[in-house]
Backbone as a ProteinNet text record, in pm:
[ID]
protein_1_A
[PRIMARY]
MSSTSDQSRPEFLTVRELADLLRIKERKVYDLAATGAVPCSKVTGKLLFPESEIRAWIARGSSAPAGMDTAPRPHVFLGSHDPLLDWALRQSRCGIAIYFDGSLDGLDRFDAGEGIASGLHIFDTGAQVWNLPAVRPRFAAQNVVLLAFASRRRGLILPPGGGARISGIADLTGCRIAPRQPESGTHGVFEHLRAAAGLAPDALRYTDTARSEADAVMAVQSGDADAAFGLEALARPYGLDFVPVIEERFDLLVDRKAWFDAPMQQLVAFFQSEAFVRHAASLGGYDIRDIGTVRWNA
[TERTIARY]
9927.3	9944.1	9957.4	9888.9	9921.2	10021.3	10010.7	10101.7	10182.3	10294.6	10317.3	10188.3	10148	10069.9	9870	9838.1	9754	9751.9	9918.2	9910	9939.7	9982.1	9985.8	9826.3	9716.7	9602.1	9522.6	9464.4	9424.1	9300.8	9265.6	9158.7	9012.5	9045.2	8915.4	8988.8	8872.6	8880.6	8822.5	8881.9	8797	8711.3	8674.2	8524.9	8583.6	8711.6	8764.2	8842.4	8843.7	8960.3	8855.8	8728.4	8565.5	8548.7	8533.4	8476.8	8581.5	8725.2	8805.9	8730.4	8745.3	8723.2	8588.9	8508.5	8373.8	8394.5	8470.2	8411	8379.2	8306.3	8167.7	8240.2	8160.9	8195.6	8194.2	8289.3	8286.3	8141.7	8015	7880.6	7839.3	7841.8	7806.9	7762.9	7941.3	7938.1	7902.6	7858.9	7817.7	7638.9	7588.2	7472.7	7438.8	7528.5	7557.6	7505	7569.9	7658.5	7524.9	7452.9	7351.4	7198.6	7213.5	7091.1	7093.8	7231.1	7281.5	7235.2	7308	7290.1	7459.8	7548.1	7658	7748.7	7839.9	7871	7942.9	7975.3	8030.1	8005.7	8175.7	8150.4	8168.3	8134.5	8169.1	8219.4	8367.4	8457.8	8534.1	8526.1	8516.9	8471.1	8367.5	8318	8396	8422.6	8502.6	8383.8	8370.1	8331.4	8475.1	8459.2	8551.4	8432.4	8537.2	8448.2	8502.6	8487.3	8572.9	8620.2	8724.3	8772.3	8667.5	8696.9	8639.6	8540.6	8419.5	8276.6	8231.1	8307.8	8284.3	8299.6	8414.9	8395	8346.2	8324.5	8200	8059.8	7950.9	7901.9	7915.8	8027.7	8036.3	8007.3	8070.9	7938.3	7841.6	7861.5	7704.8	7595	7663.6	7537.8	7395.3	7309.7	7217.4	7216.4	7322.1	7312.5	7309	7269.9	7290.7	7174.3	7154.2	7014.3	6906.4	6813	6674.9	6666.6	6681.3	6683.6	6811.2	6888.8	6990.4	6944.3	7043.4	6970.3	7047.2	7091.4	7072.1	7113.1	7023.8	7028.2	7122.4	7217.4	7324.7	7303.7	7434.9	7385	7463.8	7425.1	7529.5	7637.2	7780.4	7820	7854.9	7824.6	7773.7	7800.6	7877.1	7917.4	7739.6	7725	7675.3	7677.9	7535.9	7562.1	7681.1	7708.5	7761.7	7901.2	7882.5	7969.8	8110.8	8270.5	8328.8	8475.6	8588.9	8690.6	8756	8805.9	8893.6	8868.4	8710	8683.8	8580.9	8609.4	8599	8741.5	8779.3	8975.1	8990.1	8970.7	9001	8949.6	8776.6	8744.3	8820.4	8834.1	8856.4	8938.2	9075.2	9237.6	9276.1	9218.6	9248.7	9218.8	9135.6	9070.8	8968.5	8842.9	8815.8	8701.9	8670.7	8520.7	8390.7	8397.4	8306	8230.8	8097.7	8062.7	7983.2	8014	7979.2	7830.6	7749.3	7614.1	7628.6	7672.3	7679.6	7602.8	7490	7353.7	7339.8	7352.4	7353	7333.1	7350.9	7384.9	7230.4	7133	6986.9	6970.3	6952.5	7004.2	7024.9	7171.4	7244.1	7154	7229.1	7061.1	6996.2	6899.7	6761.8	6753.9	6841.8	6922.6	7031	7072.8	7175.2	7041.7	6965.8	6854.1	6799	6759.3	6683.7	6742.9	6898.2	6976.2	7024.5	7060	7091.9	7235.4	7310.9	7480.9	7523.3	7619	7735.4	7815.1	7773	7832.4	7757	7846.5	7706.4	7811.8	7853.2	7878.5	7785.3	7839.2	7748.7	7832.4	7806	7870.7	7717.1	7631.8	7500	7548.6	7503	7505.8	7336.2	7434	7239.1	7243.6	7176.4	7202.1	7180.4	7125.2	7041.4	7177.5	7222.8	7315	7461.5	7450.4	7576.8	7645.5	7606.6	7689.5	7650.6	7799.5	7766.8	7756.1	7635.8	7622.6	7551.7	7627.3	7531	7422	7361.6	7179.6	7144.9	7179.8	7138.8	7133.1	7218.3	7189.8	7202.4	7192.8	7198.4	7034.1	6960.3	6830.2	6774.5	6743.8	6755.6	6783.4	6943.1	7021.3	7068	6991.7	7068.3	7026.6	6928.2	6906.3	6937.4	7113	7094.7	7270.3	7299.4	7461.3	7522.9	7519	7616.5	7772.3	7814.3	7901.3	7931	7984.7	8004.8	8148.1	8213.5	8319.8	8411.5	8478.4	8543.7	8632.8	8574.7	8700.7	8792.5	8691.7	8790.8	8727.6	8799.9	8798.9	8818.3	8642.4	8711.9	8699.4	8791.9	8718.4	8649.1	8536.4	8420.5	8358.7	8391.2	8358.5	8338.6	8343.3	8282.9	8379.4	8315	8416.2	8368.5	8523.4	8479.7	8553.5	8518.2	8561	8731.4	8867.3	8965.8	8962.4	9033	8979	8861.6	8756.2	8625.1	8624.2	8792.1	8766.9	8790.2	8871.7	8891.9	8789.3	8668	8469.4	8420.4	8431.9	8344.1	8441.8	8379	8497.8	8401.9	8282.7	8159.7	8013.3	7922.6	7822.6	7749.3	7733.6	7683.8	7658.1	7805.8	7856.9	7807.4	7722.6	7632.2	7561.9	7453.2	7363.6	7347.2	7290.5	7292	7371.5	7413.7	7505.3	7435.3	7466.8	7435.3	7482.7	7450.6	7460.6	7453.3	7556.4	7530.5	7429.3	7343.4	7298.8	7286.8	7317.8	7337.9	7170.2	7117.7	6982.8	6960.6	6871.4	6802.6	6844.2	6864.3	6903.5	7061.2	7141.2	7288.2	7294.9	7423.4	7450.1	7472.5	7524.4	7629.9	7476.9	7372.9	7270.9	7176.8	7106.6	7155.7	7244.1	7339.9	7474.2	7460.7	7510.1	7487.4	7360.6	7192.2	7094	7099.4	7185.2	7128.5	7289.1	7346.5	7489.1	7428.6	7364.6	7289	7151.6	7112.8	6964.2	7102.5	7189.6	7288.6	7314.9	7385.6	7463.6	7289.8	7195.2	7133	7088	7115.8	7116.2	6933.6	6856.6	6641.7	6709.8	6669.5	6643.9	6634.5	6566.7	6494.1	6648.1	6762.3	6852.7	6998.7	6937.1	7038.6	6947.6	7049.9	6975.7	7017.4	6957.5	7044.8	7075.1	7137.5	7129.3	7046.5	7073.8	7056.5	7120.4	7060.9	7136.3	7194.1	7309.2	7496.4	7424.3	7517.7	7449.4	7583.4	7668	7790	7871.9	8040.9	8052.1	8166.9	8158.9	8253.7	8198.2	8054.5	7890.7	7914.8	7930.1	7946.3	8063	8152.1	8249.6	8302.8	8259.5	8243.2	8128.1	8062.8	7998.4	8042.3	8075.1	8189.1	8294.8	8358.7	8486.4	8403.7	8266.7	8229.7	8202.9	8205.3	8135.7	7924.4	7886.8	7782.8	7735.4	7762	7784.4	7903.7	7833.6	7919.4	7997.8	7907.5	7964.8	7971.1	7979.6	7925.2	7947.9	7937.9	7956.9	8017.2	8112	8180.8	8364.7	8371.5	8567.9	8681.8	8747.8	8940.4	8967.4	8976.1	8977.3	8980.1	8898.1	8795.5	8872.1	8905.2	8925.3	9061.2	9134.6	9252.7	9287.8	9216.4	9269.8	9197.2	9134.2	9022.1	9059.7	9142.7	9215.9	9150.7	9044.9	8926.3	8945.1	8886.8	8961.2	8888	8897.2	8864.5	8810.8	8699.8	8665.6	8671.9	8780.4	8695.7	8588.2	8476.6	8354.9	8366.2	8417.4	8315.5	8404.6	8468.3	8494.8	8435.7	8377	8328.8	8363.1	8301.4	8344.4	8295.8	8302.4	8286.2	8265.4	8176.4	8160.2	8094.9	8131.2	8104.1	8032	7938.4	7807.2	7853.8	7819	7951	7822.5	7780.4	7770	7850.6	7840.5	7945.9	7928.5	7914.4	7908.7	8038.6	7984.9	8042	8171	8231.9	8337.7	8421.6	8371	8520.1	8554.7	8407.8	8396.9	8581.9	8637.8	8771.9	8733.6	8640.6	8643.9	8668.5	8582.8	8559.9	8718.3	8754.8	8908.7	9064.3	8935.4	9044.4	9075.4	8975.9	8953.5	9040	8988.6	9032	9209.6	9250.9	9410.7	9479	9361.7	9401.7	9446.7	9397.7	9301.4	9493.3	9501.9	9720.5	9797.2	9757	9907.9	9923.4	10097.8	10151.1	10048.7	10056.1	9962.2	9877	9742.3	9662.5	9640	9747.1	9813.5	9845	9949.5	9977.6	9827	9826.5	9713.2	9603.8	9584.9	9523.9	9571.6	9712.2	9781.3	9821.6	9777.8	9740.5	9692.1	9560.3	9420.3	9429	9442.1	9449	9295.2	9306.2	9144.8	9115.8	9180	9120.5	9241	9148.3	9322.2	9247.8	9305.4	9302.4	9321.6	9398.2	9441.1	9364	9212.3	9085.3	9084.1	9100.5	9042.7	9024.7	8872.6	8919.1	8899.3	8882.4	8837.5	8639.6	8661.1	8504.8	8409.9	8283.6	8285.9	8123.3	8081.5	7985.1	7893.4	7898.4	7828.2	7674.2	7651.7	7596.5	7530.3
7317.6	7446.4	7528	7627.1	7754.4	7904.6	7913.4	7975.9	8114.5	8156.4	8361.7	8382	8392.1	8495.1	8486.3	8361.2	8303.7	8364.6	8344.6	8384.2	8540.6	8618.4	8775.2	8817.2	8746.1	8843.3	8796.6	8988.6	9000.5	8897.1	8844.1	8763.1	8800.5	8915.1	9023	9204.7	9232.7	9394	9513.4	9580.1	9731.4	9787.2	9849.9	9946.8	10089.4	10075.4	10147.6	10055.2	9943.2	9799.2	9776.5	9751	9759.6	9850.1	10028.5	10082	10113.4	10088.7	10057.1	9949.2	9837.3	9752.8	9739.1	9854.4	9815.9	9965.2	10022.3	10210.1	10243.3	10263.6	10302.9	10396.6	10481.6	10604.4	10482.4	10538.2	10446.2	10454.1	10531.2	10562.3	10475.7	10418.4	10332.6	10159.2	10161.6	10006	10012.2	10143.3	10148.7	10113.1	10181	10096.6	9934.5	9941.1	9770.3	9690.7	9706.7	9670.4	9665.6	9737.1	9794.3	9731.8	9716.9	9607.2	9459.7	9441.7	9273.2	9239.8	9300.5	9266.2	9218	9273.1	9227.4	9138.6	9095.8	8971.9	9047.5	9042.5	9096.2	9089.3	9186.1	9111.7	9289.8	9226.7	9291.5	9351.7	9351.4	9344.3	9488	9461.5	9584.5	9695.9	9680.3	9816.8	9814.3	9741.4	9770.2	9676.3	9735.8	9646.7	9585.2	9475.9	9368.1	9286.3	9311.4	9190.6	9117.5	8974.5	8841.8	8818.4	8873.7	8839	8754.6	8672	8544	8562.8	8570	8557.8	8712	8793	8933.2	8856.1	8835.7	8755.1	8747.1	8655.2	8539.7	8607.3	8692.7	8802.1	8898.1	8887.5	8986.7	8885.5	8744.1	8682.2	8607.7	8628.6	8584.6	8652.9	8774.8	8927.4	8950.3	8797.2	8795.8	8770.1	8888.9	8936.5	9079.3	9150.2	9272.2	9343	9487.7	9534.3	9546.8	9588.3	9586.4	9651.5	9701.8	9811.8	9787.3	9722.5	9701.5	9617.4	9587.6	9472.4	9397.6	9277.1	9152.8	9078.2	9117.3	9002.1	9031.8	8931.2	8929.9	8971.2	9116.9	9138.9	9145.6	9159.2	9016.8	9175.3	9143.2	9192.7	9242.3	9397.3	9466.5	9602.7	9686.1	9825	9882.7	9965.6	10062.2	10210.1	10275	10476.9	10522.6	10575.6	10661.4	10630.9	10655.5	10639.1	10700.2	10653.3	10709.9	10604.9	10724.4	10683.1	10574.5	10659.8	10602.4	10479.7	10513.8	10381.8	10256.7	10331.9	10241.4	10109.1	10222.6	10083.5	10069.9	10117.3	10032.8	9851.4	9920.2	9762	9688.1	9698.4	9558.2	9588.2	9678.1	9667.4	9556.4	9580.6	9544.2	9332.5	9317.3	9163.9	9128.6	9194.5	9149.4	9106	9122.4	9027.4	9076.4	9241.9	9302.8	9405.6	9312	9335.4	9485.5	9589.3	9718.2	9775.5	9835.7	9868.9	10027	10140.3	10214.7	10312.7	10407.2	10464.7	10548	10682.9	10752.7	10772.4	10861.5	10889.2	10836.1	10888.4	10889.8	10735.1	10703.4	10557.8	10422.5	10429.8	10394.9	10377.2	10494.6	10458.1	10399.6	10451.3	10369.9	10247	10099.4	10005.3	9992.5	10066.6	9986.7	9981.5	10043.3	10065	9997.9	9952.8	9819	9680.2	9657.4	9551.2	9484.3	9571.6	9546.1	9558	9563.6	9606.7	9610.8	9596.1	9663.7	9808.7	9838.7	10000.7	10102.9	10202.7	10304.1	10423.9	10454	10583.6	10674.6	10824.1	10980.6	11029.6	11158.8	11323.4	11386.3	11404.8	11493.8	11610.9	11743.7	11805.1	11882.9	11887.9	11973.4	12133.2	12249.6	12362.6	12445.1	12331.5	12426.8	12464.3	12283.2	12289.4	12343.8	12316.9	12347.2	12285.7	12157.3	12053.7	11906	11826.1	11674.7	11606	11513.2	11396.1	11366.2	11366	11370.2	11383.4	11499.2	11484.8	11417.5	11355	11282.4	11110.1	11086.1	10970.9	10968.1	11059.5	11037.4	11018.7	11070	11105.7	10913.6	10863.4	10791.4	10606.2	10590.4	10465.4	10510.3	10562.2	10584.4	10463.3	10405.7	10294.1	10163.5	10212.5	10054.7	10018.8	9939.5	9929.6	9961.4	10161.1	10187	10280.9	10251	10421	10449.2	10629.2	10686.4	10673.7	10671.5	10699	10759.1	10849.1	10901.9	10850.6	10892.1	10819.5	10979.7	11049.4	11153.2	11299.7	11406.1	11545.2	11527.5	11606.2	11549.1	11735.1	11780.8	11865	11815.5	11902.4	11907.6	12069.1	12016.9	12196	12184.6	12250.1	12207.8	12180.8	12025.7	11961.4	12014.9	12055.6	12150.7	12058.6	12103.1	12044.1	12142.9	12116.6	12217.6	12304.6	12401.5	12564.9	12622.1	12533.1	12557.1	12695.7	12650.7	12697.5	12899.6	12878.1	13087.4	13177.9	13071.7	13151.3	13111.6	13027.6	12935.2	12948.6	13051.1	13019.3	13012	13013	12955	12914.7	12855.1	12762.5	12934	13004.7	13141.9	13183.8	13114.6	13162.3	13040	12966.8	12830.6	12861.6	12945.6	13000.7	12917.3	12840.1	12867.2	12652.8	12641.2	12499.3	12435.7	12285.3	12150.2	12093	12010.6	11992.1	11832.7	11824.4	11613.7	11617.7	11565.8	11599.6	11476.2	11444	11357.8	11315.3	11145.3	11158.1	11224.7	11220.3	11317.5	11232	11100.8	11015.1	11077	11096.1	11155.6	11224.8	11227.7	11414.7	11513.4	11439	11536.9	11632.3	11545	11675.2	11715	11694.3	11750.1	11939.3	11921.7	12019.3	12092.9	12073.9	12187.2	12199.3	12103.4	12193.7	12340.2	12343.2	12433.6	12533.8	12499.3	12593.6	12644.1	12648.8	12646.2	12815.4	12760.6	12876.7	12959.3	12889.6	13016.8	13110.9	13053	13178	13215.6	13240.6	13325.2	13262.1	13110.1	13062.1	12941.4	13095.4	12952.8	12792.2	12681.6	12608.1	12590.3	12646.2	12644.6	12749.5	12767.9	12886.4	12796.3	12643.9	12502	12416.3	12392	12229.6	12176.6	12021	11882.4	11764.2	11696.4	11546.4	11510.8	11322.9	11238.3	11217.4	11127.7	11154.2	11069.1	11128.4	11072.2	10930.5	10866	10766.5	10760.5	10732.6	10803.2	10851.9	10930	11053.6	11021.2	10865	10860.9	10895.3	10822.6	10858.1	10987.7	11104.1	11262.7	11325.7	11223.5	11298	11283.5	11134.9	11099.3	11221	11185.9	11287.7	11425.5	11507.3	11627.7	11566.4	11451.2	11430.8	11365.8	11310	11260.8	11363.1	11528.3	11645.7	11640.1	11529.4	11532.4	11602.9	11688.9	11736.3	11897.8	12021.4	12131.2	12086.5	12038.4	12052.7	11952.2	11922.1	11819.6	11905.9	11859.7	11922.7	11813.8	11743.7	11607.3	11686.5	11518.4	11485.7	11577.5	11615.9	11746.6	11519	11463.2	11341.5	11260.3	11264.8	11207.7	11323.4	11487.3	11559.5	11506	11520.2	11528.5	11397.1	11250.6	11144.6	11160.7	11236.4	11279.1	11412.1	11432.1	11605	11666.4	11687.4	11806.2	11956.1	12052.3	12126.9	12077.9	12161.3	12193.2	12359.7	12393.3	12469.6	12426.2	12466.4	12429.5	12500.9	12434.5	12458.6	12461.9	12320.9	12300.1	12227.8	12194.6	12095.2	12025.9	11934.6	11795.1	11693.5	11644	11542.2	11384.1	11311.8	11199.8	11061.3	11035.3	10907.8	10845.1	10673	10552.2	10511	10494.2	10457.6	10317	10215.4	10031.1	10000.8	9908.1	9803.2	9725	9759.3	9742.8	9637.1	9516.4	9421.2	9370.5	9376.4	9382.1	9414.6	9539	9629.5	9490.8	9330.3	9295.5	9156.9	9147.9	9073.4	9003.6	8916.6	8930.1	9029.5	9025.3	9161.5	9272.1	9366.3	9445.1	9509.5	9413.4	9464.7	9424.5	9311.4	9324.9	9460.8	9511.5	9624.6	9767.9	9790.1	9890.3	9872.8	9760	9770.3	9751.7	9775.5	9820.4	9976.7	10059.3	10142.5	10199.4	10119	10168.9	10171.1	10086.1	10056.6	10178.6	10148.3	10254.6	10274.6	10148	10181.8	10277.7	10249.9	10309.6	10487.6	10477.4	10666.8	10716.2	10642.2	10672.4	10716.3	10630.1	10583.5	10720.7	10777.3	10867.3	11005.2	11029	11108.4	11050.1	11004.2	11046.3	11057.9	11033.9	11108.3	11247.7	11285.7	11472.4	11433.9	11593	11624.8	11549.8	11518.9	11451.2	11420.7	11395.5	11449.1	11306.4	11226.8	11180.3	11089.1	11207.9	11282.1	11211.1	11165	11152.6	11019.2	10930.3	10838.3	10752.1	10687.8	10588	10678	10813.7	10867.2	10845.1	10820.1	10843.5	10948.3	10961.6	11071	11043.8	10981.4	10958	10817.7	10764.2	10660.9	10640.6	10591.2	10474.1	10456.9
12457.2	12512.8	12467.8	12515	12458.5	12360.1	12294.1	12229.6	12243.8	12257.8	12302.5	12314.7	12197.9	12118.7	12173.1	12213.3	12317.8	12397	12535.2	12617.4	12680.1	12510.9	12564.8	12540.9	12503.1	12478.4	12642.4	12647.5	12747.1	12773.5	12919.8	12854.3	12915	12949.1	13006.6	12917.8	12866.2	12805.6	12877.9	12892.2	12927.7	12885.4	12933.1	12887.7	12739.1	12802.2	12691.1	12546.2	12651.1	12549.3	12434.6	12482.8	12434.2	12314.3	12343.9	12279.9	12148.6	12189	12113.3	12009.2	11983	11921.8	11818.8	11887	11874.8	11757.5	11805	11729.5	11766.6	11919	11965.5	12073.6	12184.4	12221.8	12390.6	12489.8	12642.1	12668.2	12656.5	12680.8	12609.5	12492.9	12448.2	12505.1	12518.6	12615.7	12710.7	12821.4	12964.9	12867.5	12831.2	12778.2	12762.6	12687.5	12628.3	12758.4	12840.5	12981.8	13063.2	13082	13127.4	13142.6	12964	12899.8	12922.3	12917.3	12875.6	12802.4	12737.1	12526.8	12531.4	12627.3	12613.7	12714	12700.4	12813.3	12894.9	13012.6	13086	13240	13310.7	13437.9	13568.5	13693.9	13757.2	13877.2	13881.7	13974	14043.8	14188.3	14286.8	14174.5	14167.5	14081.7	13952.4	13933.9	13714.1	13660.7	13521	13440.7	13387.6	13317.7	13285.1	13170.7	13009	12951.5	12867.6	12904.5	12870.5	12710.4	12696	12532.9	12415.1	12504	12363	12308.4	12452.8	12471.4	12357	12381.3	12298.6	12209.9	12146.7	11934.7	11936.1	11981.1	11974.6	12033.6	12029.2	12059.5	11927.2	11876.5	11754.6	11635.8	11679.5	11581.6	11509.3	11642.9	11647.5	11517.5	11661	11597.8	11671.9	11727.8	11819.2	11948	11995.2	12144	12081.4	11989.1	11947.9	12104.1	12071.8	12155	12053.4	12122	12067.8	12011.8	11828.5	11710.6	11674.6	11694.7	11613	11498.5	11384.7	11292.9	11272.8	11287.7	11349.6	11242.8	11129	10991.7	10918.8	10838.8	10771.4	10657.3	10587.9	10524.5	10385.4	10288.8	10160	10102.8	10106	10083.3	9930.8	9975.8	9798.2	9926.4	9814.6	9860.2	9807.8	9827.1	9796.6	9834.9	9718.7	9749.1	9653.7	9622.6	9557.6	9446	9372.6	9290	9338.1	9312.1	9377.5	9291.5	9219.7	9100.4	9188.3	9336.8	9453.7	9493.9	9545.9	9577	9510.6	9408.4	9296.2	9246.5	9286.5	9193.2	9362.6	9438.6	9611.9	9602.7	9568.1	9637.4	9464.6	9364.5	9247.6	9313.5	9294.4	9355.9	9519.8	9620.4	9702.9	9677.3	9581.8	9594.4	9747.5	9743.4	9895.5	9884.9	9711	9703.2	9729.9	9722.9	9795.3	9660.9	9617	9534.2	9521.1	9402.5	9361.9	9337.2	9386.4	9313.4	9383.4	9228.6	9297.6	9209.9	9288.4	9188.7	9276.5	9356.9	9422.1	9539	9602.2	9742.3	9890	9817.1	9812.4	9790.5	9713.5	9718.9	9736.6	9796.8	9855.8	10003.1	10070.1	10177.7	10189	10099	10098.1	10076.6	10005.4	9999.9	10087.5	10211.8	10322.9	10444.9	10419.7	10509	10568.5	10338.6	10358.7	10327.4	10428.1	10477.8	10313.7	10212.8	10072.5	10026.2	10150.1	10197.3	10285.1	10320	10437	10425.4	10357.2	10353.4	10301.7	10262	10159.3	10154.8	10013.3	10002.8	10000.3	10046.1	10047.4	10027.2	10008.3	10008.5	9993.3	10100.5	10084.5	10149.7	10133.9	10164.2	10154.9	10331.9	10408	10392.4	10336.9	10317.4	10478.3	10516.4	10645	10721.6	10755.4	10875.5	10826.2	10647.2	10592.3	10665.9	10645	10690.2	10562	10561	10496.5	10530.9	10517.4	10527.2	10657.6	10785.9	10972.8	10948.8	10914.3	10879.1	10828.5	10686.2	10641.7	10733.4	10821.8	10855	11036.4	11085.1	11260.6	11267.4	11236.4	11297.2	11177.1	11134	10997.2	11121.7	11079.5	11160.2	11277.6	11414.4	11478.3	11599.7	11550.8	11657.4	11618.4	11476.4	11414.5	11409.7	11450.1	11479.5	11344	11289.4	11234.2	11300.5	11178.4	11191.7	11044.1	11099.7	11057.1	10963.8	10875.3	10870.3	10729.8	10785.6	10689.8	10548.1	10470.8	10358.1	10275.3	10247.4	10204.3	10161.4	10164.8	10055.6	9981.9	9831.8	9719.8	9671.5	9535.7	9478	9317.9	9382.1	9242.7	9231.9	9075	8975.5	8883.6	8727	8640.5	8534.9	8429.4	8368.1	8289.3	8160.8	8052.8	7925.9	7782.4	7714.5	7741.6	7620.4	7630	7622.3	7746.1	7624.1	7722.2	7740.4	7799.6	7919.5	7976.9	8133.8	8103.4	8029.7	7927.7	7962.5	7914.8	7914.2	8049.4	8074.1	8204.2	8253.2	8413.8	8563.1	8635.3	8635.4	8739.7	8700	8759.7	8761	8680.9	8733.5	8634.2	8539.4	8465.9	8360.3	8281.6	8320.8	8239.3	8111.2	8171.6	8012.8	7933.8	7887.1	7724.2	7733.2	7815	7787.4	7812.6	7741.6	7741.3	7884	8002.7	8121.8	8083	8137.1	8174.3	8263.5	8319.9	8494.4	8534.8	8685.5	8707.3	8836	8827.2	8879.1	9039.8	9008.3	9093.1	9247.7	9294.5	9390.7	9463.8	9346.5	9368.5	9447.7	9529.7	9563	9488.7	9363.4	9320.5	9228.9	9252.4	9174.3	9281.2	9417.1	9514.3	9529.3	9517.5	9531.9	9426.4	9261.6	9197	9247.4	9223.4	9253	9317	9477.2	9579.7	9552.6	9467.8	9339	9242.6	9210.3	9121.1	9048.7	9187.2	9272.5	9336	9408.6	9479.9	9388	9284.3	9160.6	9082.5	9144.3	9038	8856.3	8845.9	8703.3	8783.5	8697.6	8677.7	8582.1	8662	8535.2	8452	8357.5	8221	8131.2	8241.5	8113.9	8084.5	8113.4	8075.5	8048.4	7911.9	7839.9	7875.8	7926.7	7955.6	7832.9	7896.3	7827.9	7926.9	7860.9	7850.8	8057.6	8172.9	8248.1	8265.4	8331.4	8401.2	8523.5	8528.4	8643.1	8707.6	8636.4	8757.9	8670.2	8832	8756.9	8635.9	8608.4	8499	8364.4	8389.8	8222.6	8273.9	8386.1	8308.4	8254.8	8251	8195.2	8068.9	8051.3	7908.6	7790.5	7903.3	7790.5	7754.9	7804.8	7760.4	7706.1	7737.7	7669.4	7529.3	7448.2	7289	7276.8	7381.9	7312	7267	7394	7408.2	7496.6	7580.3	7689.1	7628	7684.7	7694.4	7881.1	7920.9	8066.4	8120.5	8289	8410.8	8514.2	8602.8	8727.4	8793.6	8830.5	8862.8	8900	8905.2	8979.9	8891.3	8957.4	8923.4	8899.1	8993.8	8960.7	8809.6	8776.6	8655.3	8562.8	8517.1	8483.3	8406.8	8486.7	8413.7	8326	8399.9	8258.2	8121	8086.3	7970	7940.1	7970.8	7926	7905.6	8014.7	8000.4	8152.4	8048.5	8170.1	8297.6	8424.7	8515.9	8618	8617.8	8746.3	8859	8936	9052.1	9157.4	9244.9	9285.3	9409.6	9437.2	9623.9	9654	9794.6	9867.3	9903.9	9839.8	9990.2	10044.8	10188.5	10199.6	10149.4	10131.8	10113.6	10270.2	10217.3	10386.5	10358	10473.5	10450.4	10585.9	10523.8	10596.8	10654.9	10748.7	10698.5	10857	10870.5	10918.5	11008.3	11168.9	11272.9	11277.2	11245.2	11260.4	11103.2	11028.3	10888	10877	10968.6	10971.3	10991.9	11143.4	11088.8	11085.9	10936.6	10810.4	10763	10718.4	10639.9	10539.8	10432.2	10301.5	10367.8	10501.4	10466.2	10548.1	10655.2	10685.5	10585.5	10451	10438.7	10305.8	10301.1	10170.7	10316.4	10449.6	10518.2	10503.7	10521.1	10530.3	10381.4	10281.5	10144.6	10120	10252.2	10258.2	10320.8	10356.1	10494.8	10371	10240.8	10155.1	10104.8	10037	9987.8	9852.6	9791.4	9657.3	9648.1	9726.3	9722.9	9719.3	9862.6	9870.6	9755.2	9728.7	9580.3	9436.2	9429.5	9333.3	9385	9547.2	9507.9	9504	9497.4	9462.4	9293	9259.2	9098.2	9031.2	9115.5	9081.6	9065.6	9190.4	9232.3	9257.8	9392.2	9405.6	9481.5	9576.3	9704.3	9782.7	9965.9	10046.5	10117.1	10224.4	10193.2	10388	10456.1	10517.5	10706.9	10627.6	10749.6	10749.1	10609.6	10630.1	10690.5	10738.1	10855.1	11031.3	10994.6	11142.8	11131.9	11272.7	11339.3	11271.2	11220.7	11214.8	11340.7	11292.5	11392.8	11353.8	11572.4	11646	11617.6	11592.2	11630.1	11787
[MASK]
++++++++++++++++++++++++++++++++++++++++++++++++++++++++++++++++++++++++++++++++++++++++++++++++++++++++++++++++++++++++++++++++++++++++++++++++++++++++++++++++++++++++++++++++++++++++++++++++++++++++++++++++++++++++++++++++++++++++++++++++++++++++++++++++++++++++++++++++++++++++++++++++++++++++++

């Protein structure tokens, strides 16, 4: 005998319901139906999608339209290091592994199928837009979605009292800077702002490369560097000065099939928890009001 919950589930999904389920635009649903890529029926001029067959199609991943990636991806989160995301991946116990080595590195690895999601904060200096120009042309034919994670305050992290003499990037002449790797979004943003401030590359002295946000901050805290271009969220725990420079968007490029798997769903559920909201507020420098908002659909 079917349970009450089974009886209440719709046998067929409408175009809008399927678009919501797959987190795609309704236009994309019509395209999938027209090519026969998705199970559907046409009754009295309306497209209807058998719910049980749709979920089986999602699980199989073998009926995706041509050009969409159907190979299983390892449960690895790639891309740029973010302290709040790093904490959530561990605290949620979702089972997703971490390989953070920069926004550009993450996109390369994601494109190669090495993970289910990638964090990025890449500023396009021509369009003056975050992240979209970096993913739209490259991933238009893949089964992916770009989701908002947070807006973050980034600026100069300085030793205690350093903010009294350094108020911006133009004041860094002669300072030892903890640089990030060229594959990181931070490197690209800093180089853009350095040039805009009229500061020549040889006006700075560079320490060893810091391959994470935390490594850059620790270089300042230990005295190995005079400054780092980092996040406000990490300056406070280390007792360091912070001079705000820019608000940046940190987004998540996610494989749509993996979105429905248990690990990603567990992480997404944790994003809505009181513990996550409290921790973001305690770190400072984060605005998570738009978390989960679709910024672009392939």
